[in-house]
Short mmCIF file of the C-alpha atoms (twelve columns), coordinates in Angstrom:
data_MODEL
# 
_entry.id   MODEL 
# 
loop_
_atom_site.group_PDB 
_atom_site.id 
_atom_site.type_symbol 
_atom_site.label_atom_id 
_atom_site.label_alt_id 
_atom_site.label_comp_id 
_atom_site.label_asym_id 
_atom_site.label_seq_id 
_atom_site.Cartn_x 
_atom_site.Cartn_y 
_atom_site.Cartn_z 
_atom_site.pdbx_PDB_model_num 
ATOM 1   C CA . UNK A 1   18.018  4.851   27.318  1 
ATOM 2   C CA . UNK A 2   16.062  4.012   24.173  1 
ATOM 3   C CA . UNK A 3   12.556  4.894   23.072  1 
ATOM 4   C CA . UNK A 4   10.179  3.257   20.628  1 
ATOM 5   C CA . UNK A 5   6.713   4.478   19.699  1 
ATOM 6   C CA . UNK A 6   4.032   3.562   17.202  1 
ATOM 7   C CA . UNK A 7   1.143   5.848   16.269  1 
ATOM 8   C CA . UNK A 8   -1.538  4.757   13.834  1 
ATOM 9   C CA . UNK A 9   -4.307  6.719   12.145  1 
ATOM 10  C CA . UNK A 10  -6.682  5.799   9.321   1 
ATOM 11  C CA . UNK A 11  -10.366 5.144   8.555   1 
ATOM 12  C CA . UNK A 12  -12.791 3.267   10.807  1 
ATOM 13  C CA . UNK A 13  -14.741 0.396   9.275   1 
ATOM 14  C CA . UNK A 14  -18.010 0.000   11.224  1 
ATOM 15  C CA . UNK A 15  -17.463 -3.595  12.197  1 
ATOM 16  C CA . UNK A 16  -18.428 -3.564  15.875  1 
ATOM 17  C CA . UNK A 17  -16.737 -5.240  18.794  1 
ATOM 18  C CA . UNK A 18  -15.142 -8.060  16.768  1 
ATOM 19  C CA . UNK A 19  -13.041 -5.505  14.923  1 
ATOM 20  C CA . UNK A 20  -11.731 -4.204  18.224  1 
ATOM 21  C CA . UNK A 21  -10.654 -7.684  19.169  1 
ATOM 22  C CA . UNK A 22  -8.107  -7.359  16.392  1 
ATOM 23  C CA . UNK A 23  -6.272  -4.537  18.156  1 
ATOM 24  C CA . UNK A 24  -2.734  -5.576  18.944  1 
ATOM 25  C CA . UNK A 25  -0.001  -4.053  20.994  1 
ATOM 26  C CA . UNK A 26  2.456   -3.085  18.281  1 
ATOM 27  C CA . UNK A 27  0.062   -2.290  15.420  1 
ATOM 28  C CA . UNK A 28  -3.451  -1.126  14.883  1 
ATOM 29  C CA . UNK A 29  -5.724  -3.707  13.345  1 
ATOM 30  C CA . UNK A 30  -8.950  -1.732  13.040  1 
ATOM 31  C CA . UNK A 31  -9.775  0.440   10.055  1 
ATOM 32  C CA . UNK A 32  -9.758  3.945   11.479  1 
ATOM 33  C CA . UNK A 33  -11.332 7.300   10.677  1 
ATOM 34  C CA . UNK A 34  -8.695  9.936   10.032  1 
ATOM 35  C CA . UNK A 35  -8.102  12.021  13.122  1 
ATOM 36  C CA . UNK A 36  -10.775 10.187  15.118  1 
ATOM 37  C CA . UNK A 37  -8.945  7.233   16.610  1 
ATOM 38  C CA . UNK A 38  -5.341  7.028   17.734  1 
ATOM 39  C CA . UNK A 39  -3.413  3.950   18.736  1 
ATOM 40  C CA . UNK A 40  -0.076  4.694   20.369  1 
ATOM 41  C CA . UNK A 41  2.584   2.314   21.561  1 
ATOM 42  C CA . UNK A 42  5.653   3.603   23.363  1 
ATOM 43  C CA . UNK A 43  8.519   1.512   24.676  1 
ATOM 44  C CA . UNK A 44  11.300  2.761   26.895  1 
ATOM 45  C CA . UNK A 45  14.345  0.509   27.208  1 
ATOM 46  C CA . UNK A 46  16.800  1.131   30.017  1 
ATOM 47  C CA . UNK A 47  20.509  0.369   29.748  1 
ATOM 48  C CA . UNK A 48  20.015  -2.890  31.635  1 
ATOM 49  C CA . UNK A 49  17.295  -4.098  29.249  1 
ATOM 50  C CA . UNK A 50  14.368  -3.431  31.588  1 
ATOM 51  C CA . UNK A 51  11.587  -0.991  30.860  1 
ATOM 52  C CA . UNK A 52  7.910   -0.566  30.224  1 
ATOM 53  C CA . UNK A 53  5.674   -0.680  27.189  1 
ATOM 54  C CA . UNK A 54  2.734   1.731   27.170  1 
ATOM 55  C CA . UNK A 55  -0.320  0.983   25.003  1 
ATOM 56  C CA . UNK A 56  -2.945  3.706   24.539  1 
ATOM 57  C CA . UNK A 57  -6.227  3.698   22.597  1 
ATOM 58  C CA . UNK A 58  -7.836  7.126   22.101  1 
ATOM 59  C CA . UNK A 59  -11.052 8.142   20.318  1 
ATOM 60  C CA . UNK A 60  -11.909 11.637  19.127  1 
ATOM 61  C CA . UNK A 61  -15.175 13.488  19.927  1 
ATOM 62  C CA . UNK A 62  -16.890 12.735  16.608  1 
ATOM 63  C CA . UNK A 63  -16.703 9.001   17.300  1 
ATOM 64  C CA . UNK A 64  -17.301 8.955   21.021  1 
ATOM 65  C CA . UNK A 65  -21.090 8.906   20.662  1 
ATOM 66  C CA . UNK A 66  -20.874 6.127   18.069  1 
ATOM 67  C CA . UNK A 67  -18.599 4.156   20.368  1 
ATOM 68  C CA . UNK A 68  -20.943 4.466   23.329  1 
ATOM 69  C CA . UNK A 69  -23.835 3.212   21.174  1 
ATOM 70  C CA . UNK A 70  -21.910 0.091   20.209  1 
ATOM 71  C CA . UNK A 71  -21.758 -1.884  23.415  1 
ATOM 72  C CA . UNK A 72  -19.495 0.452   25.333  1 
ATOM 73  C CA . UNK A 73  -16.387 0.308   23.174  1 
ATOM 74  C CA . UNK A 74  -14.766 2.912   25.380  1 
ATOM 75  C CA . UNK A 75  -15.134 0.883   28.571  1 
ATOM 76  C CA . UNK A 76  -11.656 -0.101  29.700  1 
ATOM 77  C CA . UNK A 77  -12.903 -3.317  31.274  1 
ATOM 78  C CA . UNK A 78  -14.218 -4.434  27.875  1 
ATOM 79  C CA . UNK A 79  -10.907 -3.710  26.196  1 
ATOM 80  C CA . UNK A 80  -9.167  -5.453  29.080  1 
ATOM 81  C CA . UNK A 81  -11.243 -8.584  28.473  1 
ATOM 82  C CA . UNK A 82  -10.368 -8.662  24.777  1 
ATOM 83  C CA . UNK A 83  -6.664  -7.877  25.200  1 
ATOM 84  C CA . UNK A 84  -4.524  -11.037 24.990  1 
ATOM 85  C CA . UNK A 85  -2.110  -10.029 27.758  1 
ATOM 86  C CA . UNK A 86  -2.913  -9.803  31.460  1 
ATOM 87  C CA . UNK A 87  -2.611  -6.051  31.943  1 
ATOM 88  C CA . UNK A 88  -4.614  -3.365  33.698  1 
ATOM 89  C CA . UNK A 89  -6.201  -0.540  31.688  1 
ATOM 90  C CA . UNK A 90  -6.959  2.899   33.104  1 
ATOM 91  C CA . UNK A 91  -8.983  5.807   31.714  1 
ATOM 92  C CA . UNK A 92  -6.974  8.555   30.026  1 
ATOM 93  C CA . UNK A 93  -7.676  11.874  28.293  1 
ATOM 94  C CA . UNK A 94  -5.661  13.872  25.783  1 
ATOM 95  C CA . UNK A 95  -7.472  17.090  24.953  1 
ATOM 96  C CA . UNK A 96  -10.773 16.107  23.316  1 
ATOM 97  C CA . UNK A 97  -9.647  12.511  22.981  1 
ATOM 98  C CA . UNK A 98  -10.600 9.947   25.585  1 
ATOM 99  C CA . UNK A 99  -9.637  6.330   25.909  1 
ATOM 100 C CA . UNK A 100 -7.718  3.680   27.805  1 
ATOM 101 C CA . UNK A 101 -4.094  2.992   28.559  1 
ATOM 102 C CA . UNK A 102 -2.102  0.000   29.762  1 
ATOM 103 C CA . UNK A 103 1.448   0.092   31.102  1 
ATOM 104 C CA . UNK A 104 3.265   -3.213  30.613  1 
ATOM 105 C CA . UNK A 105 6.642   -3.563  32.352  1 
ATOM 106 C CA . UNK A 106 9.285   -5.983  31.124  1 
ATOM 107 C CA . UNK A 107 12.376  -7.208  32.944  1 
ATOM 108 C CA . UNK A 108 14.536  -7.972  29.906  1 
ATOM 109 C CA . UNK A 109 14.784  -7.491  26.179  1 
ATOM 110 C CA . UNK A 110 13.794  -11.144 25.825  1 
ATOM 111 C CA . UNK A 111 10.440  -10.323 27.408  1 
ATOM 112 C CA . UNK A 112 9.983   -7.375  25.060  1 
ATOM 113 C CA . UNK A 113 10.785  -9.585  22.059  1 
ATOM 114 C CA . UNK A 114 8.180   -12.118 23.200  1 
ATOM 115 C CA . UNK A 115 5.339   -9.588  23.424  1 
ATOM 116 C CA . UNK A 116 4.595   -8.925  19.746  1 
ATOM 117 C CA . UNK A 117 3.788   -12.466 18.538  1 
ATOM 118 C CA . UNK A 118 1.553   -13.001 21.584  1 
ATOM 119 C CA . UNK A 119 -0.690  -10.105 20.698  1 
ATOM 120 C CA . UNK A 120 -1.110  -10.622 16.955  1 
ATOM 121 C CA . UNK A 121 -4.672  -11.808 16.513  1 
ATOM 122 C CA . UNK A 122 -6.272  -13.609 13.591  1 
ATOM 123 C CA . UNK A 123 -7.394  -11.338 10.775  1 
ATOM 124 C CA . UNK A 124 -5.486  -8.287  11.955  1 
ATOM 125 C CA . UNK A 125 -2.384  -6.472  10.828  1 
ATOM 126 C CA . UNK A 126 0.545   -6.290  13.194  1 
ATOM 127 C CA . UNK A 127 4.087   -7.338  13.987  1 
ATOM 128 C CA . UNK A 128 5.013   -11.008 13.940  1 
ATOM 129 C CA . UNK A 129 8.487   -9.967  15.058  1 
ATOM 130 C CA . UNK A 130 9.516   -6.938  17.097  1 
ATOM 131 C CA . UNK A 131 13.054  -7.542  18.277  1 
ATOM 132 C CA . UNK A 132 15.506  -5.316  20.112  1 
ATOM 133 C CA . UNK A 133 18.813  -6.975  20.990  1 
ATOM 134 C CA . UNK A 134 22.012  -5.693  22.553  1 
ATOM 135 C CA . UNK A 135 25.352  -6.709  21.084  1 
ATOM 136 C CA . UNK A 136 28.883  -6.080  22.212  1 
ATOM 137 C CA . UNK A 137 28.992  -2.520  20.888  1 
ATOM 138 C CA . UNK A 138 25.402  -1.501  20.249  1 
ATOM 139 C CA . UNK A 139 21.755  -2.343  19.730  1 
ATOM 140 C CA . UNK A 140 19.929  -3.932  16.802  1 
ATOM 141 C CA . UNK A 141 16.247  -3.648  15.917  1 
ATOM 142 C CA . UNK A 142 14.331  -5.899  13.575  1 
ATOM 143 C CA . UNK A 143 10.595  -6.107  12.982  1 
ATOM 144 C CA . UNK A 144 8.289   -7.852  10.529  1 
ATOM 145 C CA . UNK A 145 4.922   -6.195  9.871   1 
ATOM 146 C CA . UNK A 146 2.148   -8.030  8.039   1 
ATOM 147 C CA . UNK A 147 -1.193  -6.756  6.804   1 
ATOM 148 C CA . UNK A 148 -4.394  -8.372  8.050   1 
ATOM 149 C CA . UNK A 149 -6.798  -10.498 6.074   1 
ATOM 150 C CA . UNK A 150 -9.391  -7.723  6.173   1 
ATOM 151 C CA . UNK A 151 -6.961  -5.223  4.693   1 
ATOM 152 C CA . UNK A 152 -6.160  -7.570  1.817   1 
ATOM 153 C CA . UNK A 153 -9.744  -8.690  1.151   1 
ATOM 154 C CA . UNK A 154 -10.967 -7.911  -2.357  1 
ATOM 155 C CA . UNK A 155 -14.461 -6.991  -1.144  1 
ATOM 156 C CA . UNK A 156 -12.977 -4.068  0.814   1 
ATOM 157 C CA . UNK A 157 -11.141 -2.679  -2.195  1 
ATOM 158 C CA . UNK A 158 -11.572 1.074   -2.358  1 
ATOM 159 C CA . UNK A 159 -11.608 1.615   1.418   1 
ATOM 160 C CA . UNK A 160 -8.886  3.993   2.513   1 
ATOM 161 C CA . UNK A 161 -6.790  2.185   5.106   1 
ATOM 162 C CA . UNK A 162 -4.672  3.776   7.762   1 
ATOM 163 C CA . UNK A 163 -0.933  4.052   8.142   1 
ATOM 164 C CA . UNK A 164 1.017   2.636   11.059  1 
ATOM 165 C CA . UNK A 165 3.742   5.002   12.178  1 
ATOM 166 C CA . UNK A 166 6.636   3.435   14.058  1 
ATOM 167 C CA . UNK A 167 9.234   5.580   15.770  1 
ATOM 168 C CA . UNK A 168 12.398  4.133   17.215  1 
ATOM 169 C CA . UNK A 169 15.134  5.646   19.307  1 
ATOM 170 C CA . UNK A 170 17.884  3.412   20.650  1 
ATOM 171 C CA . UNK A 171 21.047  4.274   22.562  1 
ATOM 172 C CA . UNK A 172 24.052  5.209   20.472  1 
ATOM 173 C CA . UNK A 173 24.706  6.350   16.925  1 
ATOM 174 C CA . UNK A 174 22.641  4.918   14.085  1 
ATOM 175 C CA . UNK A 175 24.915  2.904   11.796  1 
ATOM 176 C CA . UNK A 176 22.363  1.495   9.367   1 
ATOM 177 C CA . UNK A 177 18.599  1.539   8.925   1 
ATOM 178 C CA . UNK A 178 15.791  1.188   6.393   1 
ATOM 179 C CA . UNK A 179 13.530  3.811   7.945   1 
ATOM 180 C CA . UNK A 180 11.685  6.423   5.909   1 
ATOM 181 C CA . UNK A 181 13.220  9.210   7.961   1 
ATOM 182 C CA . UNK A 182 16.087  9.728   10.396  1 
ATOM 183 C CA . UNK A 183 16.142  12.987  12.360  1 
ATOM 184 C CA . UNK A 184 18.486  13.544  15.293  1 
ATOM 185 C CA . UNK A 185 18.674  9.820   16.003  1 
ATOM 186 C CA . UNK A 186 14.899  9.291   15.711  1 
ATOM 187 C CA . UNK A 187 13.946  6.679   13.111  1 
ATOM 188 C CA . UNK A 188 10.462  6.806   11.604  1 
ATOM 189 C CA . UNK A 189 8.643   4.291   9.414   1 
ATOM 190 C CA . UNK A 190 5.243   4.853   7.782   1 
ATOM 191 C CA . UNK A 191 3.563   1.576   6.866   1 
ATOM 192 C CA . UNK A 192 0.267   1.415   4.936   1 
ATOM 193 C CA . UNK A 193 -1.901  -1.064  6.830   1 
ATOM 194 C CA . UNK A 194 -2.562  -3.110  3.710   1 
ATOM 195 C CA . UNK A 195 1.169   -3.632  3.028   1 
ATOM 196 C CA . UNK A 196 3.787   -6.004  4.429   1 
ATOM 197 C CA . UNK A 197 7.174   -4.665  5.489   1 
ATOM 198 C CA . UNK A 198 10.338  -5.439  7.397   1 
ATOM 199 C CA . UNK A 199 12.075  -2.826  9.552   1 
ATOM 200 C CA . UNK A 200 15.649  -2.773  10.796  1 
ATOM 201 C CA . UNK A 201 18.193  -0.514  12.445  1 
ATOM 202 C CA . UNK A 202 21.565  -0.853  14.158  1 
ATOM 203 C CA . UNK A 203 23.278  1.541   16.566  1 
ATOM 204 C CA . UNK A 204 26.776  1.812   17.967  1 
ATOM 205 C CA . UNK A 205 26.931  2.618   21.691  1 
ATOM 206 C CA . UNK A 206 30.475  1.733   22.734  1 
ATOM 207 C CA . UNK A 207 33.734  3.201   21.506  1 
ATOM 208 C CA . UNK A 208 35.873  0.562   19.840  1 
ATOM 209 C CA . UNK A 209 39.143  0.062   21.691  1 
ATOM 210 C CA . UNK A 210 41.117  -0.299  18.456  1 
ATOM 211 C CA . UNK A 211 40.861  3.181   16.961  1 
ATOM 212 C CA . UNK A 212 42.230  2.452   13.495  1 
ATOM 213 C CA . UNK A 213 44.376  5.168   11.997  1 
ATOM 214 C CA . UNK A 214 43.428  4.490   8.377   1 
ATOM 215 C CA . UNK A 215 39.608  4.412   8.244   1 
ATOM 216 C CA . UNK A 216 38.537  8.003   8.956   1 
ATOM 217 C CA . UNK A 217 36.180  9.100   6.199   1 
ATOM 218 C CA . UNK A 218 36.071  5.659   4.622   1 
ATOM 219 C CA . UNK A 219 32.611  4.826   3.259   1 
ATOM 220 C CA . UNK A 220 32.805  1.552   5.200   1 
ATOM 221 C CA . UNK A 221 34.004  3.162   8.469   1 
ATOM 222 C CA . UNK A 222 30.956  2.356   10.590  1 
ATOM 223 C CA . UNK A 223 30.883  -1.253  9.412   1 
ATOM 224 C CA . UNK A 224 34.595  -1.578  10.212  1 
ATOM 225 C CA . UNK A 225 33.976  -0.264  13.723  1 
ATOM 226 C CA . UNK A 226 31.137  -2.758  14.111  1 
ATOM 227 C CA . UNK A 227 33.140  -5.832  13.055  1 
ATOM 228 C CA . UNK A 228 35.993  -4.687  15.296  1 
ATOM 229 C CA . UNK A 229 33.664  -4.130  18.237  1 
ATOM 230 C CA . UNK A 230 32.084  -7.543  17.746  1 
ATOM 231 C CA . UNK A 231 35.524  -9.165  17.761  1 
ATOM 232 C CA . UNK A 232 35.226  -10.343 14.155  1 
ATOM 233 C CA . UNK A 233 38.231  -8.391  12.848  1 
ATOM 234 C CA . UNK A 234 41.036  -6.924  14.921  1 
ATOM 235 C CA . UNK A 235 43.176  -5.107  12.406  1 
ATOM 236 C CA . UNK A 236 46.974  -5.051  12.437  1 
ATOM 237 C CA . UNK A 237 49.368  -4.411  15.280  1 
ATOM 238 C CA . UNK A 238 50.467  -1.053  13.895  1 
ATOM 239 C CA . UNK A 239 47.027  0.506   14.347  1 
ATOM 240 C CA . UNK A 240 45.882  -0.036  10.775  1 
ATOM 241 C CA . UNK A 241 42.803  -1.909  9.603   1 
ATOM 242 C CA . UNK A 242 44.001  -2.078  6.019   1 
ATOM 243 C CA . UNK A 243 40.637  -1.161  4.471   1 
ATOM 244 C CA . UNK A 244 41.920  -1.406  0.905   1 
ATOM 245 C CA . UNK A 245 43.881  -4.630  1.381   1 
ATOM 246 C CA . UNK A 246 42.498  -7.746  -0.258  1 
ATOM 247 C CA . UNK A 247 40.877  -10.317 2.010   1 
ATOM 248 C CA . UNK A 248 42.642  -13.652 1.815   1 
ATOM 249 C CA . UNK A 249 40.830  -16.967 1.950   1 
ATOM 250 C CA . UNK A 250 42.409  -17.601 5.344   1 
ATOM 251 C CA . UNK A 251 41.227  -14.252 6.699   1 
ATOM 252 C CA . UNK A 252 37.753  -14.935 5.325   1 
ATOM 253 C CA . UNK A 253 37.710  -18.192 7.266   1 
ATOM 254 C CA . UNK A 254 38.667  -16.382 10.463  1 
ATOM 255 C CA . UNK A 255 36.063  -13.647 9.967   1 
ATOM 256 C CA . UNK A 256 33.303  -16.211 9.464   1 
ATOM 257 C CA . UNK A 257 34.485  -18.482 12.275  1 
ATOM 258 C CA . UNK A 258 34.423  -15.585 14.736  1 
ATOM 259 C CA . UNK A 259 31.178  -14.106 13.433  1 
ATOM 260 C CA . UNK A 260 29.325  -17.422 13.658  1 
ATOM 261 C CA . UNK A 261 31.162  -18.701 16.740  1 
ATOM 262 C CA . UNK A 262 31.977  -21.956 14.979  1 
ATOM 263 C CA . UNK A 263 33.322  -24.906 16.962  1 
ATOM 264 C CA . UNK A 264 36.797  -26.317 16.337  1 
ATOM 265 C CA . UNK A 265 37.070  -28.453 13.223  1 
ATOM 266 C CA . UNK A 266 39.108  -31.464 12.159  1 
ATOM 267 C CA . UNK A 267 39.152  -31.166 8.371   1 
ATOM 268 C CA . UNK A 268 42.646  -30.512 7.111   1 
ATOM 269 C CA . UNK A 269 44.279  -29.369 3.889   1 
ATOM 270 C CA . UNK A 270 47.794  -29.900 2.589   1 
ATOM 271 C CA . UNK A 271 48.715  -26.200 2.620   1 
ATOM 272 C CA . UNK A 272 47.499  -24.877 5.985   1 
ATOM 273 C CA . UNK A 273 50.007  -26.341 8.467   1 
ATOM 274 C CA . UNK A 274 51.431  -23.501 10.542  1 
ATOM 275 C CA . UNK A 275 49.094  -20.919 8.991   1 
ATOM 276 C CA . UNK A 276 47.665  -18.314 11.380  1 
ATOM 277 C CA . UNK A 277 44.172  -19.107 10.156  1 
ATOM 278 C CA . UNK A 278 44.481  -22.906 10.189  1 
ATOM 279 C CA . UNK A 279 42.007  -23.458 13.063  1 
ATOM 280 C CA . UNK A 280 39.406  -21.201 11.446  1 
ATOM 281 C CA . UNK A 281 39.885  -22.925 8.093   1 
ATOM 282 C CA . UNK A 282 39.184  -26.302 9.712   1 
ATOM 283 C CA . UNK A 283 36.089  -24.852 11.371  1 
ATOM 284 C CA . UNK A 284 34.549  -23.440 8.194   1 
ATOM 285 C CA . UNK A 285 35.367  -26.653 6.351   1 
ATOM 286 C CA . UNK A 286 33.628  -28.769 8.982   1 
ATOM 287 C CA . UNK A 287 30.647  -26.404 8.812   1 
ATOM 288 C CA . UNK A 288 30.376  -26.944 5.059   1 
ATOM 289 C CA . UNK A 289 31.110  -23.305 4.269   1 
ATOM 290 C CA . UNK A 290 34.195  -24.087 2.198   1 
ATOM 291 C CA . UNK A 291 35.185  -27.381 0.653   1 
ATOM 292 C CA . UNK A 292 38.651  -26.353 -0.439  1 
ATOM 293 C CA . UNK A 293 39.974  -27.567 -3.770  1 
ATOM 294 C CA . UNK A 294 39.998  -30.902 -5.546  1 
ATOM 295 C CA . UNK A 295 43.776  -31.148 -5.116  1 
ATOM 296 C CA . UNK A 296 43.420  -31.073 -1.315  1 
ATOM 297 C CA . UNK A 297 44.595  -27.486 -0.866  1 
ATOM 298 C CA . UNK A 298 42.754  -24.489 0.554   1 
ATOM 299 C CA . UNK A 299 44.815  -21.561 -0.753  1 
ATOM 300 C CA . UNK A 300 44.817  -19.617 2.527   1 
ATOM 301 C CA . UNK A 301 46.943  -16.729 1.222   1 
ATOM 302 C CA . UNK A 302 45.087  -16.204 -2.037  1 
ATOM 303 C CA . UNK A 303 42.591  -13.328 -2.300  1 
ATOM 304 C CA . UNK A 304 38.888  -14.025 -2.065  1 
ATOM 305 C CA . UNK A 305 36.872  -13.065 -5.119  1 
ATOM 306 C CA . UNK A 306 33.443  -11.505 -4.834  1 
ATOM 307 C CA . UNK A 307 31.922  -14.651 -6.330  1 
ATOM 308 C CA . UNK A 308 33.636  -16.879 -3.772  1 
ATOM 309 C CA . UNK A 309 32.589  -14.524 -1.006  1 
ATOM 310 C CA . UNK A 310 28.970  -14.833 -2.130  1 
ATOM 311 C CA . UNK A 311 29.100  -18.618 -1.979  1 
ATOM 312 C CA . UNK A 312 30.781  -18.592 1.434   1 
ATOM 313 C CA . UNK A 313 28.066  -16.316 2.824   1 
ATOM 314 C CA . UNK A 314 25.243  -18.287 1.214   1 
ATOM 315 C CA . UNK A 315 26.475  -21.461 2.895   1 
ATOM 316 C CA . UNK A 316 27.344  -19.774 6.193   1 
ATOM 317 C CA . UNK A 317 23.943  -18.099 6.545   1 
ATOM 318 C CA . UNK A 318 21.908  -20.820 4.825   1 
ATOM 319 C CA . UNK A 319 20.569  -18.365 2.254   1 
ATOM 320 C CA . UNK A 320 18.279  -19.400 -0.571  1 
ATOM 321 C CA . UNK A 321 19.145  -18.411 -4.162  1 
ATOM 322 C CA . UNK A 322 17.310  -15.301 -5.325  1 
ATOM 323 C CA . UNK A 323 16.014  -13.924 -8.602  1 
ATOM 324 C CA . UNK A 324 18.655  -11.223 -9.135  1 
ATOM 325 C CA . UNK A 325 20.776  -11.489 -12.274 1 
ATOM 326 C CA . UNK A 326 23.847  -9.585  -13.390 1 
ATOM 327 C CA . UNK A 327 25.149  -9.209  -16.953 1 
ATOM 328 C CA . UNK A 328 28.614  -10.389 -15.941 1 
ATOM 329 C CA . UNK A 329 27.456  -13.517 -14.080 1 
ATOM 330 C CA . UNK A 330 26.893  -16.661 -16.137 1 
ATOM 331 C CA . UNK A 331 23.720  -18.418 -14.861 1 
ATOM 332 C CA . UNK A 332 25.632  -21.692 -15.071 1 
ATOM 333 C CA . UNK A 333 28.591  -20.407 -13.068 1 
ATOM 334 C CA . UNK A 334 29.338  -22.390 -9.930  1 
ATOM 335 C CA . UNK A 335 28.862  -19.225 -7.851  1 
ATOM 336 C CA . UNK A 336 25.690  -17.955 -9.575  1 
ATOM 337 C CA . UNK A 337 23.385  -19.203 -6.808  1 
ATOM 338 C CA . UNK A 338 25.537  -17.605 -4.124  1 
ATOM 339 C CA . UNK A 339 25.581  -14.275 -5.945  1 
ATOM 340 C CA . UNK A 340 21.810  -14.220 -6.386  1 
ATOM 341 C CA . UNK A 341 21.386  -15.263 -2.734  1 
ATOM 342 C CA . UNK A 342 23.468  -12.438 -1.234  1 
ATOM 343 C CA . UNK A 343 21.792  -9.942  -3.569  1 
ATOM 344 C CA . UNK A 344 18.329  -11.122 -2.493  1 
ATOM 345 C CA . UNK A 345 19.364  -10.910 1.174   1 
ATOM 346 C CA . UNK A 346 20.466  -7.292  0.761   1 
ATOM 347 C CA . UNK A 347 24.077  -8.063  1.639   1 
ATOM 348 C CA . UNK A 348 25.345  -6.513  -1.583  1 
ATOM 349 C CA . UNK A 349 23.611  -5.221  -4.685  1 
ATOM 350 C CA . UNK A 350 26.584  -5.078  -7.007  1 
ATOM 351 C CA . UNK A 351 27.930  -1.969  -8.681  1 
ATOM 352 C CA . UNK A 352 26.154  1.117   -9.995  1 
ATOM 353 C CA . UNK A 353 26.530  -0.054  -13.600 1 
ATOM 354 C CA . UNK A 354 24.499  -3.186  -12.839 1 
ATOM 355 C CA . UNK A 355 27.445  -5.578  -12.746 1 
ATOM 356 C CA . UNK A 356 28.557  -7.743  -9.838  1 
ATOM 357 C CA . UNK A 357 32.276  -8.043  -10.539 1 
ATOM 358 C CA . UNK A 358 32.482  -11.762 -9.669  1 
ATOM 359 C CA . UNK A 359 36.210  -12.028 -10.318 1 
ATOM 360 C CA . UNK A 360 37.232  -8.900  -8.449  1 
ATOM 361 C CA . UNK A 361 38.968  -9.305  -5.120  1 
ATOM 362 C CA . UNK A 362 37.106  -8.364  -1.924  1 
ATOM 363 C CA . UNK A 363 38.774  -5.672  0.179   1 
ATOM 364 C CA . UNK A 364 38.778  -5.804  3.965   1 
ATOM 365 C CA . UNK A 365 36.487  -2.769  4.180   1 
ATOM 366 C CA . UNK A 366 34.034  -4.305  1.724   1 
ATOM 367 C CA . UNK A 367 34.043  -7.510  3.718   1 
ATOM 368 C CA . UNK A 368 33.259  -5.521  6.860   1 
ATOM 369 C CA . UNK A 369 30.171  -4.109  5.146   1 
ATOM 370 C CA . UNK A 370 29.122  -7.518  3.809   1 
ATOM 371 C CA . UNK A 371 29.292  -8.981  7.314   1 
ATOM 372 C CA . UNK A 372 27.592  -5.948  8.831   1 
ATOM 373 C CA . UNK A 373 24.733  -6.164  6.333   1 
ATOM 374 C CA . UNK A 374 24.434  -9.897  6.879   1 
ATOM 375 C CA . UNK A 375 24.688  -10.094 10.641  1 
ATOM 376 C CA . UNK A 376 24.211  -6.756  12.394  1 
ATOM 377 C CA . UNK A 377 20.401  -6.887  12.451  1 
# 
């Protein structure tokens, strides 16, 4: 079972009923007085993808009189009329706070994913994407939060805006995340309402059948388990994954073909007949991921360099070149765009000394992390 919640507090801007129309299910759009108004969103996801999403709006005692004087802002039927989804609100109390609550059931993760864009209203901050998906061995979460026009408006400069707090708990062990805090499996993000932000997390819920004997303690261990669980890499027959072995161009083709579920291809090269990875090589060639060499060969048994890997991933994922530069990458190099693209996408940031190492070979464990960073969320 997984659990997601969002709690928002801030400063109230006295804007009347129209401001309340900007309330959305997965973010607070009003400007809120600290400690006076609470917006809470909690989502429980069952193992089968069903669940319910609970939306609660609560107002503290110091604002209750103001609310009653402004056209009954605390009346649930009024909130119900303004809310973009067909749900039923009921009165609730939490200590000195009073307000309204709606319980919204969903029958699948697809229905949950569809909720956020429906409830983002013009002028308000909120989530354009709020996605929880289940893969072969775990769950992935991705969200895109944008600030509202009112929060960005120059005439409101100086107003202290609130912070949207998002808490996420999904089944399994957290493999990767960009949260501000992780405590006992609970991920927490704090998002200033005037800022834009993306959120992501990935968990592992299923044990991988191939328990590799050579990855314990490896910095890339969780990524290796993920690519194995997703059927992207299967390791060797002797129980090894070979984390420090170089990735060959043929293996790279197979990894990408499996990861992207590419259809069979027809392109051929003079040096792939009888090669284990021949079918995958044809697939990535047909997909435009690799063009091979001018002499008609592919070089299936040669190691993949980090620069080549970057270009493969840029083409495979249709990434745009970024602004990142590295002192050891010539801007005119044939792979420069690919390197800047994977850096901008957060797939790899290079080494601690600021270099990228374009001519270094990619190890199998590094490739697992590249694919995990690119595809897991």
